[in-house]
N, C-alpha and C positions, 0 to 999 in steps of 0.2 A: 368467342367466349373461352375456348380451350386455352388460347394463349394467355388470357388474363388469369385463368385458374393456374396455369403453369407458373406465371409470375408470382402469384400468392404462395404457391408451394415452395418456390425458390426462396422467397423472402422468409418463409417460416423455417426452412431447413438451415439457411445460412444467415439468420438474423444475428445482430451483434450481441445478443444475449441468448441464454438457454431457455427453451420452452419444454414443459412436460405437462401432461394431463394425467389425472388420477381419478379413481373412484372415491366415493366419500370415505372409505376406510383407508385410503392412501395407496392402494394398489396402482402401480404405474401402467398406463395403457398406451401412452404415446410420448415420444421424446423427439427433439429435433437434433440435427447433426452438430450444431454448436454445443449443446449440452454434452453430447458424446465426446467431443473433442476436449471440452473442459475437464471432464471426469475420467476419460480414458477407458470407458466401458464399451463393450459391443452392444448393439441394439437388443439382442436377445437376452443379455444379462439383466437389462432393466425392465423390459416388457414381458419377461417370463415369469411374472408373479412377485417380483420385488415390490415392496412398499416404499414410499418416499422416506418413511421413518428410518429405513435401513440405510439410506444414503447419508444420514446425519450422524455427527459425532454423538457420543453417549449423552453428554450434558444437554446438547441441543435436541436430541431425541425426546428427552423428558420434557424440555421446554415446549416442544411441538405438541405433545399430548396434553399437557396441563394448561397451556396458555394459547398457543397459536391456533390449534384446532377449535377450541371453544369460542375464541374470538371470531374466527372465520364463520362459524355457525351462526353467531349473533349478528354480524355486520355484513356478511357475504363478501367482504373484501378485507385484506390485510396487506399493508405496504411496508417495504424496506425493513425487514427484520434481519438482523445480522446473525448468521449462523455459519458453522463449518460443515462442508460436505466432505465425505470420504471418497477419495479417488480410488480407482481400481488398484493402484500400486500401494495403497495404504496411507498415502500422505493426505493432508487436509487442504481443502480449498476454501478460503474465506469468501462468502457470497452474501448478497442481499436478496432475500426471498420475498417475492410478492405473490399473492394468490387472490383469485376471484372465483366466485360461485354464483352466477347470476342467470344466464340464459338457460342453462340446463342444470337443475339442482343435483342431477346424478353424476356430474363431472366437475372436478376442480381443476382449474387451469393455473399453472405456475409460471412465473417469469423469473429467471435466475440471472443476476448480474455478478460477474466476478468482481471481488472487492479486495484483491490481494494488495494493490497499491494503497487503497484507502485504509485497510486494516493495518498495514505497516506504518502508515502515517499516524493512525490512532495510537499504535503501540509506541511510536517515537514520541508522540505528545505525552503519553503516560510516563514514559521513561524520563522525559524532560521535566515533567511535573514532579516526579519522585526525586530527581536530582535537585530541583529547586527547593523542595521541602527539606531535603537533607541539608542543603546549603543554608537554608533559613534556620534550621535547628542548630547547626554548627555556629552560625553567626550569633544566635541568641545565647548559646552556651559561652562563646567567646566574650560577648558583652558582659554576661554575669561574672565570668572569671576576671575580666579586667576591672569591673566595678568593685568586686570583692578586694582587689589589690589596693583600692583607694580608701578602704575602710579597715581600720585595725581589727583583727579578730577578737581582741579584748582590750579594754581600757585599763589603765593602771589602778591598783587599789591604793587609795591614799587615806591614811589614818585621819579620822575626823571629817572626812569629806566623801560624799557620794558623787560618782561620775557616771553618766550614761550617754549613749549616742544611739541614734536611729536613722535609718536611711530607707527611702522608697523611690525606686526608679520611675521615670515618666512612663505613662501608657502601660504597655504590657512588658516593659523591660527589654524590648528588642534591640534598642540602641544604647551603647554605653554613653553615659553623660559625663559632665565635668565637675559634679559636686564631690567634695571630699572633706573628711575631718580626721584629726589625729591628736593624740596626747601622749606624752612621754616624759620620763624623769630627766631633769637637768641637774647641773652642779648645785644650784641654789634652790631647787624646788621642782616644779613641773612646768612644762610648756604645752600650750594647746593651740591648734590651728583649725580653722574651718574656712572653706573657700568654694568658689564657683568659677569654672573656666567657661568662657563663652563658647556655645555650640555643642555639638554632639558628634559621635563617631570616633574613628581611629585617630584623626588629627587632634581632636579635643583630648582623647585619652593620653596621647603622648605629652601634651602640655600639662595635663593633670599630674602625671607621674613626675615630670620635671619640677612642678611647683611643690609637690608633697615632699620630695627628697631634698630639694633646696632648703625648704623650711626646717627640715631636720638637721641639715648640716650647718646652716648659717649661725645658729646660736653659739657655736664654738668660737667664732670670731666677733660676732656682733653682740653688744651688751643689752640692747633694749628692743622691745617689739617693733618700734618704728624702724630701727636700723635693720632688723631681720627682714621686714617687708621691703625696704629699700634694696637690700641684697637680692631679693627675689625679682624685683623690677629690673635690676641690671642683668640678671641671668636671662630673663625672658627676652630682653632686647638683644643681648649678645648672641643668644641661640636663634634669634629671628623666629620666635614661636608663632607670630602672626595671629595670636589670639590674646585678648585681654583677660585679666583675672581680677575678681573681687575677693577680698579675704579679710579675716579678722585673726590676729595673732595675739596671744596673751601669755603672761608669765604669772605663775601662782606660787606663793610662798606662805608657809604657816607663820602666824604671829600669835602665840599663845593659843587661845581657843578660837581665834579668828583666822581668816586667810586674807592676804593682800593680793588683789588681782590687778596687774598692770597690763593694759591692752592698747592696741592700735588698730584702726580701721582703714582699709584701702578700698573705698568705693562700695563697702559692704553694708547691709542693713545693720542698724544699731542692735546690739544685744539688749535683752530686757532683764531688769533686776527687780525681783519681788522681795521687798523688805518691809516687815510690818504689814500694814494694810495697803501699801502703795506699790504700784508697778510702774517703773520708769525706765528710761533709756540710759545706756552707758556709752561713753566715747565721744569723739569729735570726728567730723567728716574728713576723709582723706581721698586722694586721687586713686583711680583704678590703676592696676599695674600692667605693664607691657605695652604702653602707648607713648609715654613721655620719658625723655632722658632723665629728668629730675621730677620727683614727686613730693607733694606736701603731705606729711604724715605727722600725727601727734600721739603722744603717750598719755594715758589717763590712769590714775590710781584709784582703786576702790577697796575699802575694807569690808569684807563680808562677815556678818555676824551669824551666830546660830539661828536657824530658822530661815535664813535667806536662800533664795534660789536664783540662778542666773541662766538664761536661755540664749543660746547661740543658734542661728538658723540661716538657711539660704532663702533666696527670694521665691523659690517654689512653694513656700508655705503661704506667704501673704499675697502672692500674685495668682493664686489658684482662682479659677473662674467657674461660676455656675450661670450659664447663659451670659448675660451682660454684667452680672454682679461679681465683684471681686471679694475674696475672703478678707483681706485687709488687716492692718495692724491692730485696729481696735478689737476685733474678735480675738486676735492672738493675745492681747493684753488681758482681756477678760478671762480667757481660758487659763492662762498662767496664774492669774489671781485665784481662780476657782480651784486649781489643782495643786497649788503650792504646798498643801499639807501632805501630798503624796511624796514618795521617794523619788529620786532622780529618774530611775527607770520608768516609773509610772507616769511622770510628767512627760517624758520624751514620747512614750507610747501614746498617751492621750492626744498630744499635739499632732503627731503624724496621722493617727486614725481619723481625727476630725478634719484635718486638711484634705485627706484622701476622700472621706465620705462627702465633703462639701462638693467635690468634683465628680460625684457619682461613681467613685471607685477607680477612675482613670485620670490621674493627675496629668496635666499638660507639661509639667516640668519636673525634674528631679527634686526630691525633698530630703534635706539633711539637717539634723538638729543635734546639738549637744547640750546637756544640762549639768550644772553644778549645784549641789544642794548640801548645805551644812545642817546636819540634824539638830533639832532643838535640844 
């Protein structure tokens, strides 16, 4: 029997974890050799009246008194609580603390596992998470910065005409999309462009920038909207953009109290024209850009009278979904008809707000709109 007892004593002293026993107030009454090796104390230093609370770092000492000890009193057992023990040399030892108070209510038995590797792993995970969060925040800011470059900070002021634009990125705005719009003065009046590059991310952003600046430069050489869009098609193919683009490009010129709008469509949704009590479409269908060496495009002229409003938009408006239901063109027509008495900015805001609200505040695709309004 003595040999068996010796074996148990040997196992206790040299166990792969630290053991210590305390009184209910935390006074240490016994420790094994493993714990002494882990902490660097001599036996007399720990069993000479020290309490286990004195082995813990300051924050963990408070936690022990306010949480660990009450929980142990209620449950008689507490498992795997991560704390830091103070070594004899003043350094800290990350450990997992287990405690039981069952057989003898006057003694608490602790089992202490060194958790240096685990704690370092947890810290590395935390650092990795923080790096990922910083990278994600930087990516979101980059996306917002890139997206802002696709939208002019201000649209031109045109006598006798109200002009407004609005944009809402998809989802939470984490990815830069391919929607863009622009308007600027030309030799004979003003030009406007609105388009959508297939896809999202950096590659789409590169093509969007290419498209936007090509459309600004092309009118110097090209006389009509269809010729400008054809020039963009040639540029996309020459630069091997690898993404197709839908776009509407228009030229606007004052004619007395009216404005003449000449526009061309390249695979893009028809602009809507609210005139009188009617809301109709403008334009003829044309090929998308960036796929075919030659594209079929047409120019259409429209004379806008006082009180008229024209809406240009990307497919993120009409293709918004709520469950299986699509927002659709009919809803958009009705909304334009109902809001046509507003100014251009009010119409643009109303359309974007309703399209976003239809999708519970998280649109699946970017939304871009431009509105022209001739005041009555």
